[in-house]
C-alpha positions, 0 to 999 in steps of 0.5 A: 506580497503578490508578487510572493503569490504568483511565486508560489503558484508557478512552484505549484504548477512546476511540482504537478508538472513534474508529477505529470511527467513521472506519472507518464514513465510509469509501466501500469500492471495489464488487468491480468497481472493486477488480477493475478497479483490481486489474488496472491495478495488475498490468498497470503493474507488469509494463510497469514491469518489463519496461522496467526489466528492458530498461534494465538490458539496454541498460546492462549491454551499454554497460558491456560494451564500455567496460569 
């Protein structure tokens, strides 16, 4: 059992070594890019929310007439 535990420990260590290696390859966004992307996502989320709300009001109104 001890040998197997050491083997798993080695696999875990190798896994995290690989993760660290891959994270070094990532091209992280600059602060300006990050703020720009955040603004775009926030604005688009608000627009989609408003569109869904208006559609919901319309569907509710139509169903209220017929039901």
